[in-house]
C-alpha positions in Angstrom: 31.5 39.1 8.6 33.6 35.8 8.9 32.0 33.0 7.2 33.7 30.5 9.5 31.3 31.8 12.0 28.0 30.9 11.2 26.5 32.7 14.6 27.2 32.9 17.8 25.7 31.6 20.5 25.1 34.0 23.5 25.3 32.4 27.2 24.4 34.4 29.6 21.2 35.6 32.5 19.2 38.3 32.3 20.0 39.1 36.0 23.4 38.6 35.8 25.2 41.7 36.0 28.3 41.2 34.0 25.6 40.1 31.5 24.9 43.7 31.5 28.1 44.8 31.5 28.3 42.9 28.3 25.4 44.5 27.1 27.1 46.6 24.6 30.1 44.4 23.2 26.9 41.9 22.6 25.0 44.7 20.4 28.3 45.5 18.9 28.6 42.0 17.8 25.1 41.4 16.7 25.9 44.0 13.7 27.7 40.8 12.3 26.8 37.9 13.4 23.5 36.0 13.8 23.1 35.4 17.5 21.5 32.3 19.4 20.5 33.2 23.5 20.3 30.8 25.6 19.8 31.3 29.6 22.3 29.4 31.7 20.6 29.8 35.0 22.0 32.2 37.9 19.8 31.5 40.6 17.1 29.7 39.3 14.2 28.2 42.0 15.5 26.3 44.6 19.0 28.4 44.1 17.2 31.6 44.8 18.5 33.9 47.3 16.7 36.3 50.0 18.2 39.9 49.5 19.2 40.5 53.1 21.9 42.9 54.1 25.2 41.0 53.4 23.9 40.2 49.8 22.6 43.5 49.2 26.0 45.6 50.1 27.9 42.7 48.0 25.9 43.4 45.7 25.9 46.9 45.5 29.9 47.0 45.7 30.0 44.7 42.4 27.7 46.8 40.5 29.6 49.8 41.1 32.9 48.0 39.7 30.8 47.0 37.2 29.3 50.2 36.6 33.2 51.8 36.3 34.5 49.0 34.3 32.0 49.3 32.0 29.9 52.4 31.9 26.7 50.7 32.2 24.0 52.2 34.2 23.1 50.9 37.3 20.1 51.8 40.0 21.3 50.6 43.4 18.4 52.4 44.9 16.8 49.0 44.4 19.3 47.1 46.9 17.6 49.4 49.5 14.0 48.8 49.1 13.3 45.1 48.5 13.1 43.5 52.2 12.4 39.5 51.9 12.5 39.8 48.1 14.1 37.1 46.5 17.1 37.0 43.6 15.0 34.5 41.9 16.3 34.4 38.2 13.6 31.6 37.3 10.8 33.9 36.0 13.3 35.9 33.8 15.1 33.1 31.9 11.1 31.6 31.6 10.5 34.7 29.7 13.6 35.1 27.6 12.8 31.5 26.3 9.3 32.2 25.3 10.0 35.1 23.6 12.5 33.0 21.3 9.9 30.5 20.8 7.7 33.2 19.5 10.4 35.6 17.8 13.8 34.0 17.8 15.6 37.5 16.4 13.9 39.5 18.7 15.7 37.5 21.6 18.7 39.6 21.7 16.5 42.9 22.1 14.2 41.5 25.0 17.0 39.8 26.7 18.5 43.7 27.0 15.5 45.1 27.9 14.9 43.1 30.5 18.2 44.0 31.7 18.1 48.1 31.3 14.8 47.5 33.5 16.3 45.5 36.1 19.7 47.2 36.3 19.2 50.6 34.9 15.7 51.5 35.9 15.2 49.0 39.0 12.1 47.1 37.9 11.7 43.8 39.4 11.9 41.5 37.0 11.1 38.3 39.1 7.5 39.9 38.6 5.8 38.3 35.5 3.5 41.4 34.9 6.3 43.1 34.6 8.2 40.6 32.0 4.9 40.8 30.0 4.7 44.5 30.4 8.4 44.3 28.7 7.1 42.6 25.3 5.9 46.5 24.2 7.2 46.9 20.6 8.1 43.3 19.9 4.6 42.9 18.3 3.8 40.4 20.8 0.1 39.5 22.1 1.2 40.7 25.9 -2.2 39.1 27.8 -1.1 35.7 25.9 2.4 35.8 26.7 1.6 36.4 30.0 -0.5 33.4 30.6 2.2 31.3 28.9 5.0 32.3 31.4 3.6 30.1 34.2 3.0 27.2 31.7 4.6 24.1 32.7 5.8 24.0 29.5 7.7 27.5 29.5 9.5 26.2 32.4 10.5 23.2 30.9 11.8 25.1 27.7 13.9 27.6 30.7 15.4 24.4 32.6 16.2 22.7 29.2 18.9 25.6 28.1 20.3 25.6 31.9 21.0 22.0 31.2 22.3 22.8 27.9 24.8 25.4 29.1 26.2 22.7 31.5 26.2 20.3 29.0 28.7 22.7 27.1 31.0 23.1 30.5 29.5 26.8 31.4 29.1 27.8 34.6 30.0 30.8 34.9 28.3 34.3 32.8 28.2 35.9 30.2 29.8 33.1 27.7 29.6 33.7 24.1 30.3 30.5 21.6 31.2 30.5 17.9 29.0 27.5 16.3 31.0 26.9 13.3 30.2 26.0 9.8 31.4 22.1 10.6 28.8 22.5 12.9 31.4 22.6 16.1 31.4 24.9 18.8 34.6 26.9 19.8 34.6 29.2 22.9 35.2 33.0 22.4 34.5 34.4 26.1 34.3 33.1 28.8 33.3 36.2 31.1 33.2 40.1 30.6 35.5 40.6 27.0 35.8 43.6 24.7 34.0 42.7 21.5 37.5 43.5 19.5 39.1 40.6 21.2 36.1 38.2 20.4 36.6 39.9 17.1 39.8 38.7 16.7 39.5 35.3 17.8 37.0 35.1 15.6 39.8 35.8 13.0 42.8 33.4 14.5 39.7 30.7 14.2 40.1 31.8 9.9 43.7 31.8 9.8 43.9 28.2 11.5 41.2 27.1 9.3 43.3 27.8 6.2 46.0 26.5 7.8 
């Protein structure tokens, strides 16, 4: 483990398809570094879009491309049965930030669980009931979690993450930052990137610091 990087800050969205493609890389990196998950806000609330025919076709092509590139599973049949469904990433983002509040080290695991439910199983993760069900195995009180998902405080926490992401200049996901020993942030990845390349970049930071 490289000691110059104290932790990794992963900025993503559980309903971002390239973030799902990035999941194995992120899992590999998490074996070596603590990870803080920040939700960036892909299509939250006012930015949500209906899953009409054109968008469904675009997503299907996109998902097939990512599956071929990364090997991650995608259930494209989800796109055929959601008449009037809104691609709203706010509920899942709220769930991620709430889980982080309750058990920060488990956040990446829950993030990946939500991703898998949506992309590989075709489950509707815009539904708070589904998001509460997905806490199984995380030692969370399901009913208490479900009730808090609709609170103003939980929603504010998610939108605070969106703001933090924008303040860092991040407009696309996934993105990965290194929190350095001196408190500075270093951009390690913007977009899907192999874990090996990220480790190389971390090593280059150490060499530069050693001078």
